[in-house]
Structures are given as structure tokens and as C-alpha cells.
PDB file as gemmi writes it, atoms N, CA and C in Angstrom:
CRYST1    1.000    1.000    1.000  90.00  90.00  90.00 P 1                      
ATOM      1  N   UNK A   1      51.270  12.350 -64.632  1.00  0.00           N  
ATOM      2  CA  UNK A   1      52.546  12.140 -64.768  1.00  0.00           C  
ATOM      3  C   UNK A   1      53.233  13.492 -64.272  1.00  0.00           C  
ATOM      4  N   UNK A   2      54.272  13.354 -63.356  1.00  0.00           N  
ATOM      5  CA  UNK A   2      55.143  14.449 -62.852  1.00  0.00           C  
ATOM      6  C   UNK A   2      55.778  15.093 -64.005  1.00  0.00           C  
ATOM      7  N   UNK A   3      55.715  16.480 -63.877  1.00  0.00           N  
ATOM      8  CA  UNK A   3      56.660  17.232 -64.704  1.00  0.00           C  
ATOM      9  C   UNK A   3      58.086  17.594 -63.934  1.00  0.00           C  
ATOM     10  N   UNK A   4      58.194  17.030 -62.672  1.00  0.00           N  
ATOM     11  CA  UNK A   4      59.360  17.339 -62.223  1.00  0.00           C  
ATOM     12  C   UNK A   4      59.237  18.581 -61.233  1.00  0.00           C  
ATOM     13  N   UNK A   5      58.388  19.529 -61.292  1.00  0.00           N  
ATOM     14  CA  UNK A   5      58.353  20.623 -60.325  1.00  0.00           C  
ATOM     15  C   UNK A   5      58.052  20.345 -58.961  1.00  0.00           C  
ATOM     16  N   UNK A   6      58.486  20.851 -58.213  1.00  0.00           N  
ATOM     17  CA  UNK A   6      58.187  20.994 -56.875  1.00  0.00           C  
ATOM     18  C   UNK A   6      57.409  22.100 -56.266  1.00  0.00           C  
ATOM     19  N   UNK A   7      56.146  22.280 -55.838  1.00  0.00           N  
ATOM     20  CA  UNK A   7      55.181  23.213 -55.498  1.00  0.00           C  
ATOM     21  C   UNK A   7      55.662  23.425 -53.845  1.00  0.00           C  
ATOM     22  N   UNK A   8      56.214  22.516 -53.252  1.00  0.00           N  
ATOM     23  CA  UNK A   8      56.322  22.638 -51.866  1.00  0.00           C  
ATOM     24  C   UNK A   8      57.403  21.483 -51.464  1.00  0.00           C  
ATOM     25  N   UNK A   9      58.288  21.674 -50.398  1.00  0.00           N  
ATOM     26  CA  UNK A   9      58.997  20.686 -49.910  1.00  0.00           C  
ATOM     27  C   UNK A   9      58.367  20.089 -48.961  1.00  0.00           C  
ATOM     28  N   UNK A  10      58.288  18.939 -48.514  1.00  0.00           N  
ATOM     29  CA  UNK A  10      57.777  18.051 -47.317  1.00  0.00           C  
ATOM     30  C   UNK A  10      59.118  18.167 -46.392  1.00  0.00           C  
ATOM     31  N   UNK A  11      58.796  18.780 -45.093  1.00  0.00           N  
ATOM     32  CA  UNK A  11      59.921  18.735 -44.279  1.00  0.00           C  
ATOM     33  C   UNK A  11      59.365  17.754 -42.964  1.00  0.00           C  
ATOM     34  N   UNK A  12      60.479  16.825 -42.778  1.00  0.00           N  
ATOM     35  CA  UNK A  12      60.002  15.763 -41.817  1.00  0.00           C  
ATOM     36  C   UNK A  12      59.973  16.627 -40.481  1.00  0.00           C  
ATOM     37  N   UNK A  13      58.941  16.174 -39.556  1.00  0.00           N  
ATOM     38  CA  UNK A  13      58.929  16.665 -38.312  1.00  0.00           C  
ATOM     39  C   UNK A  13      59.995  16.798 -37.454  1.00  0.00           C  
ATOM     40  N   UNK A  14      60.966  15.836 -37.419  1.00  0.00           N  
ATOM     41  CA  UNK A  14      62.101  15.787 -36.789  1.00  0.00           C  
ATOM     42  C   UNK A  14      63.037  16.887 -37.117  1.00  0.00           C  
ATOM     43  N   UNK A  15      63.295  17.380 -38.620  1.00  0.00           N  
ATOM     44  CA  UNK A  15      63.760  18.372 -38.845  1.00  0.00           C  
ATOM     45  C   UNK A  15      63.295  19.680 -38.189  1.00  0.00           C  
ATOM     46  N   UNK A  16      61.929  19.814 -38.225  1.00  0.00           N  
ATOM     47  CA  UNK A  16      61.247  21.096 -37.815  1.00  0.00           C  
ATOM     48  C   UNK A  16      61.775  21.304 -36.405  1.00  0.00           C  
ATOM     49  N   UNK A  17      61.923  20.411 -35.370  1.00  0.00           N  
ATOM     50  CA  UNK A  17      62.331  20.349 -33.996  1.00  0.00           C  
ATOM     51  C   UNK A  17      63.908  20.593 -33.818  1.00  0.00           C  
ATOM     52  N   UNK A  18      64.563  20.403 -34.886  1.00  0.00           N  
ATOM     53  CA  UNK A  18      65.889  20.753 -34.780  1.00  0.00           C  
ATOM     54  C   UNK A  18      66.303  22.152 -34.635  1.00  0.00           C  
ATOM     55  N   UNK A  19      67.202  22.481 -33.483  1.00  0.00           N  
ATOM     56  CA  UNK A  19      67.406  23.882 -32.998  1.00  0.00           C  
ATOM     57  C   UNK A  19      68.092  24.711 -34.176  1.00  0.00           C  
ATOM     58  N   UNK A  20      68.937  23.830 -34.969  1.00  0.00           N  
ATOM     59  CA  UNK A  20      69.485  24.680 -36.309  1.00  0.00           C  
ATOM     60  C   UNK A  20      68.376  25.108 -37.279  1.00  0.00           C  
ATOM     61  N   UNK A  21      67.487  24.559 -37.264  1.00  0.00           N  
ATOM     62  CA  UNK A  21      66.234  24.625 -38.203  1.00  0.00           C  
ATOM     63  C   UNK A  21      65.368  25.768 -37.783  1.00  0.00           C  
ATOM     64  N   UNK A  22      65.202  25.855 -36.491  1.00  0.00           N  
ATOM     65  CA  UNK A  22      64.508  26.856 -35.831  1.00  0.00           C  
ATOM     66  C   UNK A  22      65.369  28.150 -35.874  1.00  0.00           C  
ATOM     67  N   UNK A  23      66.668  28.065 -35.631  1.00  0.00           N  
ATOM     68  CA  UNK A  23      67.506  29.332 -35.613  1.00  0.00           C  
ATOM     69  C   UNK A  23      67.564  29.817 -37.226  1.00  0.00           C  
ATOM     70  N   UNK A  24      67.697  28.814 -38.092  1.00  0.00           N  
ATOM     71  CA  UNK A  24      67.813  29.368 -39.662  1.00  0.00           C  
ATOM     72  C   UNK A  24      66.420  29.964 -39.791  1.00  0.00           C  
ATOM     73  N   UNK A  25      65.113  29.595 -39.199  1.00  0.00           N  
ATOM     74  CA  UNK A  25      64.103  30.206 -39.742  1.00  0.00           C  
ATOM     75  C   UNK A  25      63.932  31.364 -39.002  1.00  0.00           C  
ATOM     76  N   UNK A  26      64.305  31.811 -37.801  1.00  0.00           N  
ATOM     77  CA  UNK A  26      64.290  33.055 -37.086  1.00  0.00           C  
ATOM     78  C   UNK A  26      65.249  34.015 -37.852  1.00  0.00           C  
ATOM     79  N   UNK A  27      66.424  33.543 -38.388  1.00  0.00           N  
ATOM     80  CA  UNK A  27      67.500  34.451 -39.175  1.00  0.00           C  
ATOM     81  C   UNK A  27      66.605  34.880 -40.415  1.00  0.00           C  
ATOM     82  N   UNK A  28      65.634  34.067 -41.094  1.00  0.00           N  
ATOM     83  CA  UNK A  28      65.075  34.253 -42.256  1.00  0.00           C  
ATOM     84  C   UNK A  28      64.224  35.364 -41.949  1.00  0.00           C  
ATOM     85  N   UNK A  29      63.169  35.056 -40.809  1.00  0.00           N  
ATOM     86  CA  UNK A  29      62.118  36.138 -40.623  1.00  0.00           C  
ATOM     87  C   UNK A  29      62.646  37.543 -40.304  1.00  0.00           C  
ATOM     88  N   UNK A  30      63.741  37.418 -39.635  1.00  0.00           N  
ATOM     89  CA  UNK A  30      64.396  39.002 -39.444  1.00  0.00           C  
ATOM     90  C   UNK A  30      64.822  39.710 -40.427  1.00  0.00           C  
ATOM     91  N   UNK A  31      65.656  38.714 -41.197  1.00  0.00           N  
ATOM     92  CA  UNK A  31      66.012  39.417 -42.657  1.00  0.00           C  
ATOM     93  C   UNK A  31      64.827  39.695 -43.705  1.00  0.00           C  
ATOM     94  N   UNK A  32      63.694  39.236 -43.620  1.00  0.00           N  
ATOM     95  CA  UNK A  32      62.521  39.578 -44.378  1.00  0.00           C  
ATOM     96  C   UNK A  32      62.019  40.884 -43.756  1.00  0.00           C  
ATOM     97  N   UNK A  33      61.974  40.796 -42.210  1.00  0.00           N  
ATOM     98  CA  UNK A  33      61.380  42.175 -41.759  1.00  0.00           C  
ATOM     99  C   UNK A  33      62.261  43.419 -41.925  1.00  0.00           C  
ATOM    100  N   UNK A  34      63.583  43.181 -41.882  1.00  0.00           N  
ATOM    101  CA  UNK A  34      64.607  44.359 -42.414  1.00  0.00           C  
ATOM    102  C   UNK A  34      64.423  44.727 -43.793  1.00  0.00           C  
ATOM    103  N   UNK A  35      64.186  43.600 -44.564  1.00  0.00           N  
ATOM    104  CA  UNK A  35      63.903  43.974 -45.969  1.00  0.00           C  
ATOM    105  C   UNK A  35      62.662  44.752 -46.234  1.00  0.00           C  
ATOM    106  N   UNK A  36      61.566  44.531 -45.712  1.00  0.00           N  
ATOM    107  CA  UNK A  36      60.126  45.040 -45.835  1.00  0.00           C  
ATOM    108  C   UNK A  36      60.164  46.301 -45.196  1.00  0.00           C  
ATOM    109  N   UNK A  37      60.883  46.457 -44.311  1.00  0.00           N  
ATOM    110  CA  UNK A  37      60.858  48.096 -43.321  1.00  0.00           C  
ATOM    111  C   UNK A  37      61.742  48.799 -44.231  1.00  0.00           C  
ATOM    112  N   UNK A  38      62.874  48.481 -44.830  1.00  0.00           N  
ATOM    113  CA  UNK A  38      63.788  49.218 -45.733  1.00  0.00           C  
ATOM    114  C   UNK A  38      63.078  49.493 -46.968  1.00  0.00           C  
ATOM    115  N   UNK A  39      62.360  48.603 -47.620  1.00  0.00           N  
ATOM    116  CA  UNK A  39      61.703  49.022 -48.713  1.00  0.00           C  
ATOM    117  C   UNK A  39      60.415  49.972 -48.254  1.00  0.00           C  
ATOM    118  N   UNK A  40      59.913  49.631 -47.401  1.00  0.00           N  
ATOM    119  CA  UNK A  40      58.678  50.749 -46.868  1.00  0.00           C  
ATOM    120  C   UNK A  40      59.310  52.294 -46.678  1.00  0.00           C  
ATOM    121  N   UNK A  41      60.507  52.314 -46.088  1.00  0.00           N  
ATOM    122  CA  UNK A  41      61.321  53.770 -46.004  1.00  0.00           C  
ATOM    123  C   UNK A  41      61.670  54.066 -47.738  1.00  0.00           C  
ATOM    124  N   UNK A  42      61.739  53.239 -48.382  1.00  0.00           N  
ATOM    125  CA  UNK A  42      62.262  53.678 -49.794  1.00  0.00           C  
ATOM    126  C   UNK A  42      63.637  54.024 -49.628  1.00  0.00           C  
ATOM    127  N   UNK A  43      64.564  53.186 -48.838  1.00  0.00           N  
ATOM    128  CA  UNK A  43      65.813  53.388 -49.127  1.00  0.00           C  
ATOM    129  C   UNK A  43      66.710  51.992 -49.355  1.00  0.00           C  
ATOM    130  N   UNK A  44      67.971  52.152 -49.988  1.00  0.00           N  
ATOM    131  CA  UNK A  44      68.572  51.212 -50.693  1.00  0.00           C  
ATOM    132  C   UNK A  44      69.516  50.556 -49.359  1.00  0.00           C  
ATOM    133  N   UNK A  45      70.142  49.332 -49.678  1.00  0.00           N  
ATOM    134  CA  UNK A  45      70.940  48.844 -48.809  1.00  0.00           C  
ATOM    135  C   UNK A  45      72.044  49.802 -48.301  1.00  0.00           C  
ATOM    136  N   UNK A  46      72.740  50.569 -49.213  1.00  0.00           N  
ATOM    137  CA  UNK A  46      73.894  51.322 -49.070  1.00  0.00           C  
ATOM    138  C   UNK A  46      73.324  52.526 -47.981  1.00  0.00           C  
ATOM    139  N   UNK A  47      72.197  52.984 -48.024  1.00  0.00           N  
ATOM    140  CA  UNK A  47      71.500  53.751 -47.022  1.00  0.00           C  
ATOM    141  C   UNK A  47      71.523  53.409 -45.631  1.00  0.00           C  
ATOM    142  N   UNK A  48      70.988  52.070 -45.529  1.00  0.00           N  
ATOM    143  CA  UNK A  48      70.814  51.426 -44.409  1.00  0.00           C  
ATOM    144  C   UNK A  48      72.017  50.946 -43.950  1.00  0.00           C  
ATOM    145  N   UNK A  49      73.027  50.842 -44.670  1.00  0.00           N  
ATOM    146  CA  UNK A  49      74.360  50.382 -44.010  1.00  0.00           C  
ATOM    147  C   UNK A  49      75.002  51.765 -43.279  1.00  0.00           C  
ATOM    148  N   UNK A  50      74.742  52.700 -44.081  1.00  0.00           N  
ATOM    149  CA  UNK A  50      75.282  53.833 -43.390  1.00  0.00           C  
ATOM    150  C   UNK A  50      74.640  54.236 -42.188  1.00  0.00           C  
ATOM    151  N   UNK A  51      73.427  54.149 -42.106  1.00  0.00           N  
ATOM    152  CA  UNK A  51      72.458  54.303 -40.991  1.00  0.00           C  
ATOM    153  C   UNK A  51      73.130  53.468 -39.863  1.00  0.00           C  
ATOM    154  N   UNK A  52      73.500  52.170 -40.033  1.00  0.00           N  
ATOM    155  CA  UNK A  52      73.853  51.301 -38.984  1.00  0.00           C  
ATOM    156  C   UNK A  52      75.387  51.282 -38.646  1.00  0.00           C  
ATOM    157  N   UNK A  53      76.034  51.619 -39.621  1.00  0.00           N  
ATOM    158  CA  UNK A  53      77.632  51.479 -39.392  1.00  0.00           C  
ATOM    159  C   UNK A  53      77.945  49.966 -39.912  1.00  0.00           C  
ATOM    160  N   UNK A  54      77.393  49.303 -40.818  1.00  0.00           N  
ATOM    161  CA  UNK A  54      77.585  48.113 -41.335  1.00  0.00           C  
ATOM    162  C   UNK A  54      78.136  48.263 -42.760  1.00  0.00           C  
ATOM    163  N   UNK A  55      78.491  47.225 -43.149  1.00  0.00           N  
ATOM    164  CA  UNK A  55      78.727  47.512 -44.811  1.00  0.00           C  
ATOM    165  C   UNK A  55      77.389  46.841 -45.505  1.00  0.00           C  
ATOM    166  N   UNK A  56      77.380  47.122 -46.566  1.00  0.00           N  
ATOM    167  CA  UNK A  56      76.295  46.822 -47.776  1.00  0.00           C  
ATOM    168  C   UNK A  56      76.538  45.130 -47.762  1.00  0.00           C  
ATOM    169  N   UNK A  57      77.552  44.687 -47.559  1.00  0.00           N  
ATOM    170  CA  UNK A  57      77.519  43.156 -47.628  1.00  0.00           C  
ATOM    171  C   UNK A  57      76.989  42.471 -46.245  1.00  0.00           C  
ATOM    172  N   UNK A  58      77.023  43.234 -45.266  1.00  0.00           N  
ATOM    173  CA  UNK A  58      76.477  42.721 -44.050  1.00  0.00           C  
ATOM    174  C   UNK A  58      74.893  43.056 -44.094  1.00  0.00           C  
ATOM    175  N   UNK A  59      74.567  44.075 -44.737  1.00  0.00           N  
ATOM    176  CA  UNK A  59      73.127  44.154 -44.656  1.00  0.00           C  
ATOM    177  C   UNK A  59      72.464  43.105 -45.793  1.00  0.00           C  
ATOM    178  N   UNK A  60      73.260  43.024 -46.958  1.00  0.00           N  
ATOM    179  CA  UNK A  60      72.724  41.864 -47.769  1.00  0.00           C  
ATOM    180  C   UNK A  60      72.673  40.484 -47.173  1.00  0.00           C  
ATOM    181  N   UNK A  61      73.747  40.204 -46.317  1.00  0.00           N  
ATOM    182  CA  UNK A  61      73.531  38.749 -45.756  1.00  0.00           C  
ATOM    183  C   UNK A  61      72.673  38.918 -44.748  1.00  0.00           C  
ATOM    184  N   UNK A  62      72.364  39.840 -43.891  1.00  0.00           N  
ATOM    185  CA  UNK A  62      71.428  40.123 -42.761  1.00  0.00           C  
ATOM    186  C   UNK A  62      69.860  39.765 -43.558  1.00  0.00           C  
ATOM    187  N   UNK A  63      69.677  40.522 -44.693  1.00  0.00           N  
ATOM    188  CA  UNK A  63      68.442  40.338 -45.385  1.00  0.00           C  
ATOM    189  C   UNK A  63      68.048  39.025 -46.100  1.00  0.00           C  
ATOM    190  N   UNK A  64      69.243  38.302 -46.389  1.00  0.00           N  
ATOM    191  CA  UNK A  64      69.123  37.151 -46.798  1.00  0.00           C  
ATOM    192  C   UNK A  64      69.236  35.853 -45.815  1.00  0.00           C  
ATOM    193  N   UNK A  65      68.886  36.261 -44.557  1.00  0.00           N  
ATOM    194  CA  UNK A  65      68.812  35.291 -43.451  1.00  0.00           C  
ATOM    195  C   UNK A  65      70.166  34.716 -43.121  1.00  0.00           C  
ATOM    196  N   UNK A  66      71.385  35.311 -43.477  1.00  0.00           N  
ATOM    197  CA  UNK A  66      72.311  34.567 -43.155  1.00  0.00           C  
ATOM    198  C   UNK A  66      73.330  35.029 -41.817  1.00  0.00           C  
ATOM    199  N   UNK A  67      72.590  35.617 -41.019  1.00  0.00           N  
ATOM    200  CA  UNK A  67      73.157  36.465 -39.758  1.00  0.00           C  
ATOM    201  C   UNK A  67      71.986  36.121 -38.718  1.00  0.00           C  
ATOM    202  N   UNK A  68      72.856  35.697 -37.457  1.00  0.00           N  
ATOM    203  CA  UNK A  68      71.633  35.498 -36.382  1.00  0.00           C  
ATOM    204  C   UNK A  68      72.446  36.665 -35.579  1.00  0.00           C  
ATOM    205  N   UNK A  69      71.530  37.720 -35.248  1.00  0.00           N  
ATOM    206  CA  UNK A  69      72.245  38.900 -34.771  1.00  0.00           C  
ATOM    207  C   UNK A  69      72.076  38.974 -33.246  1.00  0.00           C  
ATOM    208  N   UNK A  70      73.099  40.047 -32.733  1.00  0.00           N  
ATOM    209  CA  UNK A  70      73.171  40.210 -31.221  1.00  0.00           C  
ATOM    210  C   UNK A  70      72.011  41.188 -30.732  1.00  0.00           C  
ATOM    211  N   UNK A  71      71.842  41.209 -29.549  1.00  0.00           N  
ATOM    212  CA  UNK A  71      70.766  42.237 -29.060  1.00  0.00           C  
ATOM    213  C   UNK A  71      71.194  43.760 -29.443  1.00  0.00           C  
ATOM    214  N   UNK A  72      72.736  44.111 -29.221  1.00  0.00           N  
ATOM    215  CA  UNK A  72      72.858  45.410 -29.751  1.00  0.00           C  
ATOM    216  C   UNK A  72      72.712  45.749 -31.109  1.00  0.00           C  
ATOM    217  N   UNK A  73      72.929  44.488 -32.138  1.00  0.00           N  
ATOM    218  CA  UNK A  73      72.459  45.016 -33.490  1.00  0.00           C  
ATOM    219  C   UNK A  73      71.241  45.211 -33.659  1.00  0.00           C  
ATOM    220  N   UNK A  74      70.235  44.282 -32.806  1.00  0.00           N  
ATOM    221  CA  UNK A  74      68.759  44.490 -33.336  1.00  0.00           C  
ATOM    222  C   UNK A  74      68.455  45.893 -32.768  1.00  0.00           C  
ATOM    223  N   UNK A  75      68.993  46.497 -31.649  1.00  0.00           N  
ATOM    224  CA  UNK A  75      68.685  47.796 -31.152  1.00  0.00           C  
ATOM    225  C   UNK A  75      69.235  48.862 -32.386  1.00  0.00           C  
ATOM    226  N   UNK A  76      70.301  48.554 -32.896  1.00  0.00           N  
ATOM    227  CA  UNK A  76      70.884  49.290 -33.996  1.00  0.00           C  
ATOM    228  C   UNK A  76      70.130  49.485 -35.053  1.00  0.00           C  
ATOM    229  N   UNK A  77      69.582  47.960 -35.435  1.00  0.00           N  
ATOM    230  CA  UNK A  77      68.504  48.104 -36.609  1.00  0.00           C  
ATOM    231  C   UNK A  77      67.289  48.807 -36.584  1.00  0.00           C  
ATOM    232  N   UNK A  78      66.549  48.917 -35.195  1.00  0.00           N  
ATOM    233  CA  UNK A  78      65.445  49.332 -34.935  1.00  0.00           C  
ATOM    234  C   UNK A  78      65.450  50.853 -34.954  1.00  0.00           C  
ATOM    235  N   UNK A  79      66.695  51.568 -34.633  1.00  0.00           N  
ATOM    236  CA  UNK A  79      66.942  52.649 -34.575  1.00  0.00           C  
ATOM    237  C   UNK A  79      66.990  53.219 -35.793  1.00  0.00           C  
ATOM    238  N   UNK A  80      67.966  52.558 -36.784  1.00  0.00           N  
ATOM    239  CA  UNK A  80      68.225  52.864 -38.230  1.00  0.00           C  
ATOM    240  C   UNK A  80      66.854  52.895 -38.993  1.00  0.00           C  
ATOM    241  N   UNK A  81      65.918  51.784 -38.700  1.00  0.00           N  
ATOM    242  CA  UNK A  81      64.727  51.745 -39.488  1.00  0.00           C  
ATOM    243  C   UNK A  81      63.677  52.614 -38.684  1.00  0.00           C  
ATOM    244  N   UNK A  82      63.806  53.450 -37.821  1.00  0.00           N  
ATOM    245  CA  UNK A  82      62.648  54.294 -37.193  1.00  0.00           C  
ATOM    246  C   UNK A  82      61.668  53.567 -36.779  1.00  0.00           C  
ATOM    247  N   UNK A  83      61.792  52.453 -36.052  1.00  0.00           N  
ATOM    248  CA  UNK A  83      60.756  51.589 -35.890  1.00  0.00           C  
ATOM    249  C   UNK A  83      61.048  50.611 -34.440  1.00  0.00           C  
ATOM    250  N   UNK A  84      60.146  50.199 -33.839  1.00  0.00           N  
ATOM    251  CA  UNK A  84      60.170  49.321 -32.673  1.00  0.00           C  
ATOM    252  C   UNK A  84      60.280  47.683 -33.320  1.00  0.00           C  
ATOM    253  N   UNK A  85      61.128  46.987 -32.808  1.00  0.00           N  
ATOM    254  CA  UNK A  85      61.438  45.769 -33.057  1.00  0.00           C  
ATOM    255  C   UNK A  85      60.540  44.769 -32.398  1.00  0.00           C  
ATOM    256  N   UNK A  86      59.429  44.184 -33.036  1.00  0.00           N  
ATOM    257  CA  UNK A  86      58.589  43.233 -32.342  1.00  0.00           C  
ATOM    258  C   UNK A  86      58.957  41.872 -32.785  1.00  0.00           C  
ATOM    259  N   UNK A  87      59.255  41.157 -31.675  1.00  0.00           N  
ATOM    260  CA  UNK A  87      59.755  39.480 -31.991  1.00  0.00           C  
ATOM    261  C   UNK A  87      58.576  38.717 -31.237  1.00  0.00           C  
ATOM    262  N   UNK A  88      58.086  37.864 -31.668  1.00  0.00           N  
ATOM    263  CA  UNK A  88      57.400  36.614 -30.979  1.00  0.00           C  
ATOM    264  C   UNK A  88      57.963  35.244 -31.368  1.00  0.00           C  
ATOM    265  N   UNK A  89      58.608  34.803 -30.184  1.00  0.00           N  
ATOM    266  CA  UNK A  89      59.176  33.607 -30.220  1.00  0.00           C  
ATOM    267  C   UNK A  89      58.117  32.405 -29.834  1.00  0.00           C  
ATOM    268  N   UNK A  90      57.955  31.384 -30.523  1.00  0.00           N  
ATOM    269  CA  UNK A  90      57.109  30.215 -30.181  1.00  0.00           C  
ATOM    270  C   UNK A  90      58.119  28.965 -30.127  1.00  0.00           C  
ATOM    271  N   UNK A  91      57.133  28.011 -29.792  1.00  0.00           N  
ATOM    272  CA  UNK A  91      58.089  26.649 -29.750  1.00  0.00           C  
ATOM    273  C   UNK A  91      59.055  26.351 -31.204  1.00  0.00           C  
ATOM    274  N   UNK A  92      58.364  26.447 -32.218  1.00  0.00           N  
ATOM    275  CA  UNK A  92      58.835  26.248 -33.528  1.00  0.00           C  
ATOM    276  C   UNK A  92      58.916  27.305 -34.603  1.00  0.00           C  
ATOM    277  N   UNK A  93      58.347  28.471 -33.987  1.00  0.00           N  
ATOM    278  CA  UNK A  93      58.175  29.602 -35.050  1.00  0.00           C  
ATOM    279  C   UNK A  93      58.614  31.054 -34.419  1.00  0.00           C  
ATOM    280  N   UNK A  94      59.100  31.705 -35.192  1.00  0.00           N  
ATOM    281  CA  UNK A  94      59.455  32.926 -34.703  1.00  0.00           C  
ATOM    282  C   UNK A  94      59.053  34.120 -35.836  1.00  0.00           C  
ATOM    283  N   UNK A  95      58.265  35.163 -35.333  1.00  0.00           N  
ATOM    284  CA  UNK A  95      57.645  36.246 -35.916  1.00  0.00           C  
ATOM    285  C   UNK A  95      58.433  37.658 -35.742  1.00  0.00           C  
ATOM    286  N   UNK A  96      58.812  38.145 -36.725  1.00  0.00           N  
ATOM    287  CA  UNK A  96      59.747  39.278 -36.544  1.00  0.00           C  
ATOM    288  C   UNK A  96      59.008  40.526 -37.408  1.00  0.00           C  
ATOM    289  N   UNK A  97      58.714  41.597 -36.859  1.00  0.00           N  
ATOM    290  CA  UNK A  97      58.364  42.950 -37.630  1.00  0.00           C  
ATOM    291  C   UNK A  97      58.852  44.096 -37.067  1.00  0.00           C  
ATOM    292  N   UNK A  98      58.957  45.224 -37.842  1.00  0.00           N  
ATOM    293  CA  UNK A  98      59.326  46.450 -37.404  1.00  0.00           C  
ATOM    294  C   UNK A  98      58.341  47.351 -37.375  1.00  0.00           C  
ATOM    295  N   UNK A  99      57.768  47.871 -36.284  1.00  0.00           N  
ATOM    296  CA  UNK A  99      56.548  48.682 -36.136  1.00  0.00           C  
ATOM    297  C   UNK A  99      56.947  50.109 -36.164  1.00  0.00           C  
ATOM    298  N   UNK A 100      56.509  50.878 -37.416  1.00  0.00           N  
ATOM    299  CA  UNK A 100      56.950  52.393 -37.462  1.00  0.00           C  
ATOM    300  C   UNK A 100      56.510  52.987 -36.021  1.00  0.00           C  
ATOM    301  N   UNK A 101      57.457  54.195 -35.577  1.00  0.00           N  
ATOM    302  CA  UNK A 101      57.170  54.824 -34.588  1.00  0.00           C  
ATOM    303  C   UNK A 101      56.120  55.579 -34.976  1.00  0.00           C  
ATOM    304  N   UNK A 102      55.058  56.225 -34.047  1.00  0.00           N  
ATOM    305  CA  UNK A 102      54.218  57.319 -34.523  1.00  0.00           C  
ATOM    306  C   UNK A 102      54.573  58.468 -34.772  1.00  0.00           C  
ATOM    307  N   UNK A 103      54.250  59.263 -35.944  1.00  0.00           N  
ATOM    308  CA  UNK A 103      54.580  60.351 -36.160  1.00  0.00           C  
ATOM    309  C   UNK A 103      54.334  61.601 -35.439  1.00  0.00           C  
TER     310      UNK A 103                                                      
END                                                                             
């Protein structure tokens, strides 16, 4: 008997190939990478907003995967997070990470 809990969602293959689905996945991957790097630096959203010239609302939206950034914004984020941006784009998956600069 099912308790009504979902442990995972089955996503049909035709949805995985949809450009909007792929773009959303890339935005979420970037948001997670920004959040992870910000946390490793021990700074809050307000500090990152100040470093980038964005608002805290913009940072929150970005970390939540709600923004598909431009190349200038990616460069600004990398500088503000004192890291190189590493992006790997495959057919259906995008991996994003910020690699700290050597000390």
C-alpha cells in the first residue's frame, strides 16, 4: 500500500530533450554552484550582492535557478567569488562549478 510519498519523479524522455528543460537544468546547476562557492567563502547574499553590484533579490533568484545569465554576469560572478568558472555542457546535462584561485 502506498503512503502517497514520492521518493523521485519519473520524467518522460521527451521532456528531458526539451530545450526549456535543459535550460532550466543549467540555471539550477549554476545557482547551486554560486550557492556552494558563496557558502565556502562564508559570505551572505548581501555581501555577494555588494561584490557583484546586484541586489540581494537578484542573488536569491540566481541561486534558486531562476536566472539564465549572460556572459558578462558569469564573469562578474567568477570575479566576486574569487574563482574560475568551470562549465561542462553535454547533450542533456550541464555541470557548473567555481574553482578557487590558487593562493
